RODODREN-820212 format. One record per residue: residue in one letter; x, y, z of N, C-alpha, C in turn. Coordinates in steps of 0.1 Angstrom, whole numbers, padded with zeros to 4 digits, always signed. Each point is the difference from the previous one (the first is absolute). Layout:
N
AXYZXYZXYZ ...
This chain:
421
M+0009-0012+0000-0009+0012+0000+0009+0012+0000 P-0003+0010-0008+0008+0013+0000+0000+0007+0013 S+0011+0007+0003+0001+0008+0012+0000+0014-0003 E-0001+0009+0011+0000+0014-0002+0013+0005-0006 E+0011-0008+0001+0013+0005-0004+0002-0001-0015 L-0009-0006-0007+0001-0001-0015-0002+0013-0006 T+0008+0002-0010-0001+0013-0008-0013-0001-0009 H-0004+0011-0005-0011+0001-0009+0001-0009-0012 D+0012+0000-0006+0003-0008-0012+0000-0015+0003 E+0006-0003+0012+0000-0014+0004-0014-0006+0002 L-0008+0008+0007-0014-0004+0002-0007-0002-0013 L+0002+0009-0009-0007-0001-0013+0004-0013-0007 Q+0013-0004+0001+0005-0012-0006-0007-0012+0006 I-0001+0000+0013-0007-0011+0007-0014-0002-0005 I-0007+0012-0001-0014+0000-0004-0001-0005-0014 R+0009+0004-0009-0001-0004-0014+0001-0016+0000 G+0009-0005+0008+0002-0014+0001-0013-0007+0004 E-0007+0006+0010-0013-0006+0004-0010+0000-0011 V+0000+0011-0007-0010+0001-0011+0003-0010-0011 N+0013-0002-0003+0004-0010-0011-0003-0014+0005 Q+0002-0003+0012-0003-0014+0005-0015-0003+0001 G-0008+0010+0002-0014-0002+0001-0003-0002+0015 V-0010+0007+0005-0003-0002+0014-0015-0002+0002 G-0007-0006-0010-0014-0004+0002-0009+0009-0007 P-0013-0004-0002-0010+0007-0007-0004+0013+0007 A+0001+0001+0013-0004+0012+0007+0009+0011-0004 L+0013-0002+0000+0009+0010-0004-0002+0004-0015 R-0001-0010-0008-0001+0003-0014-0012+0009-0003 D-0011-0002+0008-0012+0008-0002+0003+0014+0004 A+0010+0003+0008+0002+0013+0005+0011+0007-0007 L+0007-0006-0010+0011+0006-0007-0004+0013-0007 S+0009+0009+0001-0003+0013-0006+0009+0003-0013 S-0006+0007-0009+0008+0004-0012+0004+0015+0000 V+0000+0006+0012+0004+0014+0001+0014+0002-0005 A+0003+0012-0004+0014+0003-0005+0010-0004+0010 G+0012-0004-0006+0011-0004+0009-0001-0014+0004 D-0001-0002+0013+0000-0014+0006-0012-0002+0008 G-0012+0004-0005-0012-0002+0008-0002-0015+0003 G+0003-0009-0009-0001-0014+0003+0008-0004+0012 A+0012+0006+0002+0008-0003+0012-0007+0004+0013 V-0006+0012-0001-0007+0004+0012-0011-0009+0004 A-0008-0004-0010-0011-0009+0003+0005-0014+0005 S+0012-0004-0003+0004-0013+0005+0003+0000+0015 L+0000+0012+0006+0001+0001+0014-0011-0007+0007 L-0011-0002-0007-0012-0007+0006+0003-0014+0004 S+0011-0006-0005+0003-0014+0003+0006-0001+0014 V+0003+0011+0007+0006+0000+0013-0009+0008+0010 R-0004-0006+0011-0008+0007+0009+0006-0001+0014 G-0003+0010+0008+0005+0000+0014+0014+0003+0002 T+0007+0005-0010+0014+0003+0002+0002+0015+0000 R+0001+0006+0011+0000+0015+0001+0012+0006-0008 G+0012-0006+0000+0011+0006-0007-0003-0001-0015 Y-0006-0010-0005-0003-0001-0014-0009+0010-0004 H-0011+0003+0008-0010+0009-0004+0006+0015+0001 Q+0009+0002+0009+0006+0013+0001+0008+0003-0013 A+0007-0011-0004+0007+0002-0013-0010+0002-0011 A-0011-0007+0000-0010+0002-0010-0005+0014+0000 A-0002+0006+0012-0005+0014+0000+0010+0009-0007 E+0013-0002+0001+0009+0008-0007-0002-0001-0016 L-0002-0012-0004-0003-0002-0014-0013+0007-0004 E-0010+0000+0008-0013+0006-0003+0001+0015-0002 A+0011+0006+0005+0002+0014-0002+0001+0002-0015 D+0006-0010-0007+0002+0002-0015-0013-0006-0007 Y-0006-0009+0006-0012-0007-0007-0012+0001+0010 P-0007+0011+0000-0011+0003+0009-0011-0011-0001 I-0002-0006-0012-0011-0009-0001+0003-0013+0007 G+0013-0003+0003+0003-0012+0007-0007-0003+0012 R-0002+0010+0009-0008-0002+0013-0014-0004-0003 K-0006+0006-0010-0014-0004-0003-0001-0014-0005 L+0010-0004-0009+0000-0013-0005+0002-0011+0012 R+0008+0004+0009+0003-0009+0011-0013-0002+0008 A-0007+0011+0002-0012+0000+0008-0011-0009-0007 L-0001+0001-0013-0010-0008-0007+0005-0015+0000 G+0013-0002-0001+0005-0013+0000-0001-0008+0013 M-0001+0008+0011-0002-0007+0013-0012-0008+0001 A-0011+0005-0006-0012-0008-0001+0001-0013-0007 A+0007+0001-0012+0003-0012-0007+0008-0010+0007 L+0010+0005+0008+0009-0009+0008-0008-0007+0011 A-0010+0007+0005-0009-0005+0010-0011-0009-0005 G+0000-0002-0013-0011-0009-0006-0013+0008-0003 A+0000+0013+0000-0012+0007-0003+0003+0011-0010 P+0004-0003-0012+0004+0011-0010-0012+0009-0002 G+0004+0013+0000-0010+0011-0003-0008+0004+0013 N+0002-0006+0011-0008+0003+0012+0008+0011+0008 L-0005+0012+0000+0007+0011+0006+0001-0001+0015 D-0010-0006+0006+0000-0001+0015+0011-0009+0004 V+0001-0012-0007+0011-0009+0003+0013+0006-0002 A+0001+0008-0011+0013+0007-0003+0004+0009+0012 A-0010+0008+0005+0003+0009+0011+0004-0008+0012 R-0006-0011+0003+0004-0008+0012+0014-0005-0002 E+0004-0005-0012+0013-0005-0002+0011+0011+0001 V-0004+0012-0005+0009+0011+0001+0003+0004+0015 E-0011+0000+0008+0001+0003+0014+0009-0010+0007 R-0001-0013-0004+0007-0011+0007+0015+0000-0003 H+0004+0003-0013+0013-0003-0005+0008+0013-0003 W-0006+0011-0001+0008+0012-0005+0004+0009+0012 P+0011+0007-0001+0004+0010+0010-0011+0010+0001 A-0002+0006+0011-0011+0009+0003-0002+0011-0010 D+0012+0007-0003-0002+0011-0009-0004-0004-0014 E+0005-0011-0005-0004-0005-0013-0015-0005+0001 A-0004-0007+0011-0013-0005+0001-0010+0011-0001 R+0003+0011+0007-0009+0012+0001-0003+0005-0014 S+0011+0002-0008-0002+0005-0013-0007-0009-0009 A+0003-0013+0001-0007-0010-0009-0014-0001+0003 K-0004+0000+0013-0014-0002+0004-0008+0012-0004 G+0007+0012+0001-0008+0012-0005-0003-0001-0015 W+0010-0005-0007-0003-0001-0014-0010-0011-0003 L+0000-0011+0007-0010-0010-0001-0014+0005+0003 S-0001+0009+0010-0013+0005+0004-0006+0008-0011 R+0008+0006-0008-0005+0008-0012-0003-0008-0012 M+0003-0013+0001-0003-0009-0011-0013-0007+0002 K-0008+0002+0011-0012-0006+0002-0009+0001-0012 G-0006-0011-0005-0008+0001-0012+0007-0003-0013 L+0014+0000+0001+0008-0004-0012+0002-0015+0001 T+0000-0006-0012+0002-0014-0001+0011-0004-0009 A+0007-0011+0003+0011-0004-0008-0005-0006-0013 G-0013-0004+0000-0005-0005-0013-0005+0010-0010 N+0001+0013+0004-0004+0011-0009+0012+0007-0004 A+0004-0001-0013+0012+0006-0005+0000+0015+0002 A-0012+0006-0002-0001+0015+0001+0002+0005+0014 Q-0002-0009+0010+0002+0004+0014+0013-0005+0005 A+0001-0011+0007+0013-0005+0006+0006-0011-0008 G-0007-0005-0010+0005-0012-0007+0013+0002-0007 D+0002+0012-0005+0012+0002-0008+0012+0002+0009 I-0002+0002+0013+0011+0001+0009+0006-0014+0003 V-0008-0010+0001+0005-0013+0003+0003-0007-0014 M+0012-0003-0002+0004-0005-0014-0003-0015+0000 P-0004-0004-0012-0003-0015-0001+0013-0008-0002 S-0001-0013+0003+0011-0009-0002-0002-0006-0014 Y+0011-0004-0006+0000-0005-0014+0007-0014+0000 D-0007-0009-0006+0006-0013-0002+0012+0001-0010 P+0012-0005+0004+0011+0002-0009-0001-0007-0013 E-0009-0009-0002-0001-0007-0013-0008+0009-0010 W+0006+0001-0012-0007+0008-0010-0009-0010-0008 L-0012+0006-0004-0008-0007-0010+0004+0004-0014 L+0008-0008-0006+0006+0004-0013-0010-0001-0012 L+0003+0008-0010-0008+0000-0012+0000-0014-0006 L-0011-0005-0004-0001-0012-0008+0004+0002-0014 R+0009-0008-0005+0004+0001-0014-0002-0013-0008 S+0001+0001-0013-0001-0011-0008+0012-0010+0002 R-0002-0013+0000+0011-0009+0001+0009+0001-0013 T+0013+0000+0002+0009+0001-0011+0004-0014-0004 V+0000-0002-0013+0002-0014-0005+0011-0002-0010 V+0003+0010-0008+0009-0002-0011+0014-0003+0005 R+0005+0008+0010+0014-0003+0005+0001-0014+0006 R-0012-0006+0004+0001-0014+0005+0003-0010-0010 I-0004+0003-0013+0002-0010-0010+0011+0003-0010 A+0005+0013+0000+0009+0004-0010+0015-0003+0004 R+0008+0000-0010+0015+0000+0003+0004+0015+0000 V+0009+0003+0009+0005+0014+0002+0015+0000-0004 F+0003+0010-0010+0013+0001-0005+0005+0014+0004 P+0013+0002+0004+0006+0013+0003+0001+0008-0013 M-0003+0013+0000+0002+0009-0011+0007+0012+0006 P+0013-0001+0003+0006+0011+0008+0003+0013-0008 R+0000-0001-0014+0004+0012-0008-0012+0008-0005 G-0012-0004+0003-0012+0007-0004-0006-0004-0012 A+0007-0009-0008-0006-0005-0013+0008-0013-0003 T-0007-0008-0008+0006-0012-0004-0007-0005-0013 S+0008-0007-0008-0006-0006-0013+0002-0015+0001 K-0011-0007-0002+0001-0014+0001-0002-0007-0013 R+0009-0008-0004-0001-0007-0013-0012-0010+0000 R-0007-0001-0011-0012-0009+0000+0001-0007-0014 Q-0002-0013+0001-0001-0008-0012-0014+0000-0005 T-0003+0005-0012-0013+0002-0005-0005-0012-0009 A+0010-0007-0005-0004-0012-0008+0012-0010+0000 G-0002-0012-0002+0010-0010+0000+0002-0007-0013 A+0011-0007-0001+0003-0008-0012-0010-0012-0001 T-0001-0005-0012-0009-0012-0002+0008-0011-0006 A-0003-0012+0006+0007-0012-0005-0008-0007-0010 Y+0006-0006-0011-0007-0007-0011+0006-0014-0002 Y-0009-0009-0003+0005-0013-0005+0003+0001-0015 Q+0010-0007-0005+0003+0001-0014+0005-0013-0005 G+0002-0001-0013+0006-0011-0006+0014-0002+0002 E+0006-0011-0004+0014-0003+0003+0010+0010-0007 L-0003+0005-0011+0009+0009-0007-0005+0014-0003 G-0012+0003+0004-0006+0013-0003+0006+0011+0008 P+0000+0012-0004+0005+0012+0008-0008+0002+0012 M+0006+0005+0011-0007+0003+0012-0007+0014-0001 T-0012+0000+0006-0008+0013+0000+0005+0009+0010 E+0002+0012-0004+0005+0011+0009-0011+0006+0009 S+0003+0002+0012-0009+0008+0009+0009+0006+0011 N-0004+0011+0005+0007+0008+0010-0009+0004+0011 L+0006+0002+0012-0007+0006+0011+0000+0015-0003 S-0009+0007+0006-0001+0015-0001-0001+0005+0015 V+0006+0012+0001+0001+0006+0014-0005+0014+0000 G-0004+0005+0012-0004+0013+0002+0005+0005+0014 R-0005+0012+0004+0004+0005+0013-0012+0005+0008 A+0000-0003+0013-0010+0006+0009+0008+0011+0008 N-0005+0012-0002+0007+0011+0007-0008+0004+0012 L+0007+0001+0011-0006+0003+0013+0007+0012+0006 S-0008+0008+0007+0006+0012+0007-0008+0003+0013 Y+0006+0007+0009-0006+0003+0013-0013+0007-0002 K-0010-0004+0007-0013+0007+0002+0000+0004+0014 K+0000+0013+0003+0002+0005+0014-0013+0001+0007 L-0001-0007+0011-0013+0001+0008+0004+0006+0013 T-0008+0011+0004+0004+0008+0012-0012+0002+0009 A+0003+0003+0012-0010+0004+0010+0007+0011+0009 L-0008+0010+0003+0005+0011+0008-0010+0005+0010 S+0004+0001+0012-0009+0005+0011+0007+0011+0008 V-0008+0010+0004+0006+0010+0009-0007-0001+0013 V+0008-0001+0011-0004-0003+0013+0004+0012+0009 S-0010+0005+0008+0003+0010+0010+0010-0005+0010 N+0010+0008+0003+0010-0004+0010-0006-0001+0014 D-0011+0008+0003-0007-0002+0012-0006-0014+0002 L-0005-0005-0011-0006-0013+0000+0011-0011+0003 I+0012+0002-0006+0011-0009+0002+0004+0000+0015 R+0001+0013+0005+0006+0001+0013-0010-0005+0011 F-0013+0001-0002-0009-0003+0010-0007-0014-0002 S+0004-0007-0010-0007-0013-0003+0009-0011+0005 G+0011+0003+0007+0008-0011+0005+0008-0007-0011 G+0002+0006-0011+0008-0006-0011-0008-0008-0009 D-0013-0001+0002-0008-0009-0009-0003+0006-0013 A-0001+0013-0001-0005+0007-0012+0008-0003-0012 D+0014+0002+0001+0008-0002-0011+0001-0014-0004 R-0001-0009+0010+0001-0015-0003-0013-0004-0008 I-0011+0005+0005-0013-0004-0007+0000+0006-0015 V+0005+0012-0002+0001+0006-0013+0009-0009-0009 E+0012-0004+0005+0009-0008-0007-0007-0013-0005 E-0007-0007+0010-0006-0013-0003-0012+0002-0010 D-0007+0012+0001-0011+0003-0009+0006+0002-0014 H+0011+0006-0001+0006+0002-0014+0004-0013-0006 L+0006-0009+0008+0003-0013-0006-0012-0008-0005 G-0011+0001+0008-0012-0007-0004-0006+0007-0013 A+0001+0013+0000-0005+0007-0012+0007-0003-0013 V+0014-0001+0002+0008-0003-0012-0002-0014-0005 A-0001-0010+0010-0003-0013-0004-0013-0002-0007 T-0010+0007+0005-0014-0001-0006+0000+0006-0014 R+0006+0011-0002+0000+0007-0013+0008-0007-0010 E+0012-0006+0004+0008-0007-0010-0008-0013-0005 D-0007-0006+0009-0007-0012-0003-0011+0002-0011 R-0007+0011+0002-0010+0004-0010+0007+0003-0014 A+0012+0006+0001+0007+0003-0013+0005-0013-0006 F+0005-0009+0008+0005-0013-0005-0011-0008-0007 L-0012+0001+0005-0011-0007-0006-0007+0007-0012 V-0003+0013+0002-0008+0006-0011+0005+0014-0003 G+0013+0003+0003+0006+0013-0004-0001+0002-0015 N-0004+0012-0004-0002+0003-0014+0005+0013-0004 P+0013+0002-0001+0006+0013-0005-0004+0002-0015 P-0001+0012-0004+0001+0012+0007-0013+0005+0007 V-0011-0008-0001-0012+0004+0007+0003+0000+0015 D+0007-0010+0005+0004+0000+0014+0014+0006+0001 A+0001+0013+0000+0013+0007-0002+0011-0005+0009 G+0012-0003-0006+0012-0004+0008+0000-0015+0005 S-0011-0007-0003-0001-0014+0006+0007-0010-0009 P+0005-0011+0006+0004-0011-0008-0012-0006-0008 Q+0003-0006-0011-0010-0007-0008-0004-0013+0007 G-0012-0002+0004-0004-0012+0007-0001-0012-0008 I-0002-0012+0007-0001-0013-0007-0011+0000-0010 F-0011+0006+0003-0012+0000-0009+0004+0007-0013 Y+0008+0010+0000+0003+0007-0012+0013-0005-0007 Q+0007-0009+0006+0012-0006-0006-0003-0014-0007 L-0011-0006+0004-0003-0013-0006-0005+0001-0014 N-0001-0011-0007-0005+0001-0014-0015+0000+0001 A-0005+0012-0002-0015+0002+0002-0008-0007-0010 A+0005-0002-0012-0007-0006-0011-0003-0015+0003 S+0009-0006+0007-0001-0015+0002-0002-0003+0015 H+0004+0008+0009+0000-0004+0014-0009+0009+0010 A-0008+0008-0006-0010+0007+0008-0014-0002-0007 F-0009-0005+0008-0014-0003-0006-0010+0003+0010 A-0012+0003-0005-0012+0003+0009-0006-0012+0005 S-0005+0001+0013-0007-0011+0006-0013-0003-0007 A-0003-0013+0000-0013-0004-0006-0011+0002+0010 G+0003+0003+0012-0011+0002+0010+0004-0006+0014 A-0007+0002+0010+0004-0004+0013-0007-0013+0005 S-0005-0008-0009-0006-0013+0004+0012-0010+0002 L-0003-0011+0006+0010-0010+0003+0006-0005-0013 A-0008-0003-0010+0005-0005-0012+0009+0010-0007 N-0004+0012+0000+0008+0011-0006+0014+0002+0007 F-0001+0000+0014+0012+0001+0007+0010-0012-0003 Q-0005-0012+0000+0008-0011-0003+0007+0001-0014 S-0008+0005-0010+0005+0001-0013+0011+0012+0000 D-0003+0011+0006+0009+0011+0000+0013-0003+0007 L-0001-0006+0011+0012-0003+0008+0010-0010-0007 T-0006-0010-0005+0008-0010-0007+0006+0006-0013 T-0007+0008-0006+0005+0007-0012+0012+0008+0003 A-0001+0008+0011+0012+0008+0004+0012-0008+0002 V-0001-0011+0007+0012-0009+0002+0005-0005-0013 Q-0010-0005-0008+0004-0006-0013+0007+0010-0009 L-0004+0013+0000+0007+0010-0008+0015+0001+0004 V+0003+0000+0013+0013+0002+0004+0008-0013-0003 E-0005-0011+0003+0007-0013-0002+0002-0002-0015 S-0010+0003-0008+0002-0002-0015+0010+0009-0006 S+0004+0010+0007+0010+0009-0005+0014-0005+0004 D+0001-0012+0005+0013-0006+0005+0006+0007+0011 V-0007+0008+0008+0005+0006+0012+0001-0012+0010 P+0011-0001+0007+0002-0012+0009-0008+0001+0013 V-0013+0001+0000-0008+0002+0012-0003-0013+0006 D+0001+0000+0014-0004-0012+0007-0008+0005+0012 F-0004-0010+0009-0009+0004+0011+0007+0009+0011 E+0013+0002+0000+0007+0009+0009+0002+0014-0007 S+0002+0000-0013+0003+0013-0006-0012+0007-0005 G-0011-0008-0003-0012+0007-0005-0008+0006+0012 K-0005+0012-0002-0007+0007+0011-0013+0007-0006 W-0011-0002+0008-0012+0008-0003+0000+0013+0008 I-0004+0011-0006-0002+0013+0008-0013+0005-0003 M-0008+0003+0010-0014+0004-0002-0004+0009+0012 S-0012+0006-0001-0005+0008+0011-0006-0009+0010 P-0002+0005+0013-0006-0008+0010-0015-0004-0004 A-0007+0009-0006-0014-0002-0004+0000-0012-0010 T+0009+0000-0010+0000-0011-0010+0004-0013+0007 F+0009+0000+0010+0004-0011+0007-0012-0007+0007 W-0007+0008+0007-0012-0005+0008-0011-0004-0009 L-0001+0006-0012-0010-0004-0009+0003-0015-0005 L+0013-0002-0003+0004-0013-0004-0002-0010+0011 Y+0003+0004+0012-0002-0009+0012-0014-0004+0001 S-0009+0008-0003-0015-0003+0003-0006-0007-0012 L+0006-0002-0011-0006-0007-0011-0003-0014+0003 T-0012-0005-0003-0005-0013+0003-0004-0008-0013 E+0001-0013+0001-0005-0009-0010-0015-0002+0002 S-0006-0007-0009-0014-0003+0001-0004-0008+0012 T+0010-0007+0005-0002-0008+0013+0001+0008+0012 G+0005+0012-0001+0002+0009+0011+0014+0000+0005 N+0009-0008-0005+0014+0000+0004+0007+0012-0005 Q+0008+0006+0008+0008+0012-0004+0012-0005-0008 T+0001+0004-0012+0010-0005-0010+0015+0003+0005 F+0002+0013+0003+0014+0004+0002+0003+0002+0015 A-0010-0002+0009+0002+0004+0014+0011-0007+0007 R+0001-0013-0003+0010-0008+0007+0015+0004-0003 E+0003+0003-0013+0013+0005-0003+0002+0014+0005 L-0010+0008+0000+0002+0014+0004+0000+0002+0015 A-0004-0010+0007-0001+0001+0015+0013-0003+0007 G+0010-0005-0008+0013-0004+0007+0008+0012+0005 A+0010-0003+0008+0009+0011+0005+0006+0007-0011 T+0003-0006-0011+0004+0006-0013-0011-0003-0010 P-0009+0010-0002-0011-0003-0010+0005-0003-0014 R-0006-0010-0006+0004-0004-0013-0012-0002-0009 L+0002+0001-0013-0010-0001-0010+0006-0008-0011 Y-0006-0012-0003+0006-0009-0010+0015-0003+0003 G+0003+0000+0013+0014-0003+0004+0009+0012+0001 F-0004+0011-0005+0009+0012+0000-0004+0010+0012 E+0010+0006+0006-0003+0009+0012-0008+0012-0004 V-0009+0004+0008-0009+0012-0002+0005+0011+0009 L+0002+0012-0006+0003+0012+0008-0011+0010-0002 R-0003+0007+0011-0011+0010-0001+0005+0014+0003 T-0005+0009-0008+0003+0014+0003-0012+0009-0004 S-0003+0010+0008-0011+0009-0003+0003+0010-0011 A+0013+0000-0004+0004+0008-0012-0007-0004-0012 L-0006-0012-0001-0007-0005-0011-0015+0001+0001 S-0005+0006+0011-0014+0002+0003-0006+0010-0010 V-0012-0003-0004-0007+0010-0010-0003+0013+0007 A+0000+0000+0013-0002+0013+0007+0011+0010-0002 K+0012-0005-0004+0011+0009-0002-0002+0007-0013 S+0003+0013+0000-0002+0008-0012+0008-0005-0012 W+0012-0005+0002+0008-0005-0011-0004-0013-0006 I-0010-0007+0007-0005-0012-0006-0014+0003-0007 G-0009+0005+0008-0013+0003-0005-0010-0011+0000 A-0013+0004+0000-0011-0010+0001+0001-0010-0012 N-0003-0013+0002+0000-0010-0010+0013-0002-0007 A+0011+0005+0006+0013-0002-0007+0009-0008+0009 G-0006-0007+0010+0008-0008+0009+0008-0010-0007 M+0012-0004+0006+0009-0009-0007+0005-0011+0009 I+0003-0011-0007+0007-0011+0006+0013-0002-0007 F+0011+0000+0007+0013-0002-0007+0005-0014+0003 F+0006-0006-0010+0007-0013+0001+0014+0003-0004 V+0010-0001+0009+0014+0005-0003+0010-0010+0003 H+0010-0001-0009+0012-0008+0003+0009+0009+0008 G+0001-0003+0013+0007+0009+0009+0015+0004-0004 P+0008-0010-0003+0014+0002-0004+0002+0009-0012 S-0011+0001-0008+0002+0009-0012-0003+0014+0003 V-0004+0003+0012-0002+0014+0004+0012+0005+0007 E+0006+0011-0005+0013+0005+0005-0002+0014+0005 I+0004+0002+0012+0001+0014+0006+0015+0004+0000 H+0003+0010-0008+0013+0006+0000+0001+0012+0009 D+0007-0001+0011-0001+0009+0011+0013+0006+0004 S+0000+0013+0004+0012+0006+0005+0005-0007+0013 L-0009-0007+0007+0003-0006+0013+0004+0010+0010 Q-0004+0012-0001+0004+0011+0009-0012+0008+0004 R-0011-0007+0003-0012+0007+0005+0004+0007+0013 A-0002+0013+0000+0005+0009+0011-0011+0008+0006 T-0001+0000+0013-0009+0009+0008+0010+0010+0007 S-0002+0013-0003+0009+0010+0006-0008+0010+0008 I+0006+0005+0010-0006+0010+0009+0008+0012+0000 Y-0006+0012-0003+0006+0013-0001-0006+0009+0010 P+0006+0001+0012-0005+0010+0010+0002+0014-0006 G-0010+0008-0001+0001+0014-0005+0002+0000-0015 G-0003-0011-0008+0003+0000-0014-0010+0009-0008 A+0004+0005-0011-0009+0007-0009-0008-0009-0009 Y-0012+0004-0004-0008-0009-0008-0010+0009-0009 Y-0005-0006-0011-0009+0008-0008-0014-0002+0006 D-0007+0011+0003-0013+0000+0006-0010+0002-0012 A-0007-0011-0004-0009+0001-0011-0012+0010+0003 A-0003+0001+0013-0011+0009+0003+0003+0014-0003 T+0012+0004+0002+0004+0014-0002+0007+0002-0013 G+0005-0011-0006+0008+0001-0013+0014+0006+0002 A+0005-0002+0012+0013+0006+0004+0008-0010+0008 V+0013+0002+0001+0008-0008+0009-0001+0005+0014 A-0003-0009+0010-0001+0004+0014+0012-0004+0007 S+0003+0007+0011+0012-0003+0008-0005-0008+0013 G+0006-0012+0001-0003-0008+0012+0006+0007+0013 I+0011+0008-0002+0006+0007+0012-0010+0010+0005 S-0005+0009-0010-0009+0010+0004-0013-0005+0006 N-0005-0011-0006-0013-0006+0005+0002-0010+0011 D+0012-0003+0004+0003-0010+0010-0006-0014-0004 E+0005-0004-0011-0005-0013-0006+0011-0009-0004 T-0003-0013-0001+0009-0010-0005-0006-0006-0013 V+0009-0001-0010-0004-0006-0013+0004-0015+0000 I-0009-0009-0003+0003-0014-0001-0002-0005-0014 T+0009-0006-0007-0001-0005-0014+0003-0014-0001 T-0006-0007-0009+0003-0014-0004+0001+0000-0015 I+0011-0006-0005+0003-0001-0014+0003-0015-0004 S-0007-0005-0010+0003-0013-0006+0001+0001-0015 E+0010-0007-0006+0002+0001-0014+0001-0014-0006 H-0008-0003-0010-0001-0013-0006-0007+0000-0013 D+0000-0011-0007-0007-0002-0012-0004-0015-0001 L-0010-0003-0009-0005-0014+0000+0001-0005-0014 L+0003-0013-0001+0001-0007-0013-0007-0013+0001 L-0009-0003-0010-0006-0013-0002+0009-0006-0010 G+0008-0010+0004+0011-0006-0009-0006-0005-0013 Y-0012-0006+0000-0006-0005-0012-0014+0006-0001 D-0004+0005-0011-0014+0006-0001-0011-0011+0001 T+0004-0013+0000-0009-0011+0001+0001-0006+0014 A+0007+0006+0009+0002-0007+0013-0011+0004+0010 A-0011+0007-0005-0011+0003+0008-0013+0000-0009 A-0011-0003+0007-0013+0001-0007-0010+0007+0009 V-0008+0008-0005-0009+0008+0008-0015-0002-0006 I-0009-0003+0010-0014-0001-0004-0006+0013+0005 T-0008+0007-0008-0006+0013+0003-0015-0001+0001 G-0006+0010+0005-0014+0002-0001-0008-0005+0012 Y+0006-0002+0011-0008-0004+0012-0005+0012+0007 A-0011-0001+0007-0007+0011+0007+0004+0000+0014 T+0011-0007+0004+0004-0001+0014+0015+0005+0002 
């Protein structure tokens, strides 16, 4: 327990330690957000009956006048009767030095009729406690990086050689001339597509949030980047989708490997799904049950799950209900990025992808960076001018990711379109 010999700064340090360790819900209910170290003053509620401690508290309250009022309100909470001013007065009388008790009781008497439950009266004086767990924003599941191969692209651009046709072998007679045939080659050019996120955070928020604010912003940026790149990898369509990589849907051979659904009946689903697999396999893509992947929206997944035969048996439910959902033996991945509710998909344009995973290549800088700039300058779109983080007492947080996508073979994926889910 602190003694009267402690200096002002030493006492503050001890109080800060108590606040950091947590001293129960009664104290948390009484914490103050007044300027300076109001929370430290309120933490004195955790100690009762120690005259030296309260005398030291009185010295602090010369700088933070609201501290005594908070302590008076908090006494009722500590006694098990939060908001009861009569209980608070009795607790003050029992545990506080006479001069402090007199002042606090006088203030309490003027609060008759005020209630902690009414924010406009006394409620805003007693600060609420906050659960340290954040309810994070729900985002689409990201799927493409789970199935793709990732290649380093450290210089910002790369050119990959591609065989576009092969030689042909011929049977011939014993003495006849051999028939000539040659392979042909081309190039796939890739370059960085820069994906960024920027947030500006008040330094007051960072100082008084216990360090959570900047961490939450960083984690939010990483989630935002992952979600946005997944959409680009599936259906990115430059230049309509400015700056985006070209997605799988726009790199496949649309003439042969994209087709409209015949409808959402069981028979039509069976025909469409087997056709998608057949198109990829017939193109000599080395697909097997581990490398082949379905990608669809959750709504389409559950529609498939619910389909029944004339006997009432659910056709696909058993495969889809496993720890790793499968359809015709191939793993099923779900993402709301393909839901028709998304503006980039549109009603009745829902898609089911069947993809040979190893043919999907992400060429990446491998230097995804989240940077924090206390006092950094930034472009403020609201004013159309550069703002100073120093003048505004703000911190700028940025996340930058650089990558491009290549579907190695334009026949390594097939897409069924036209679902309303």
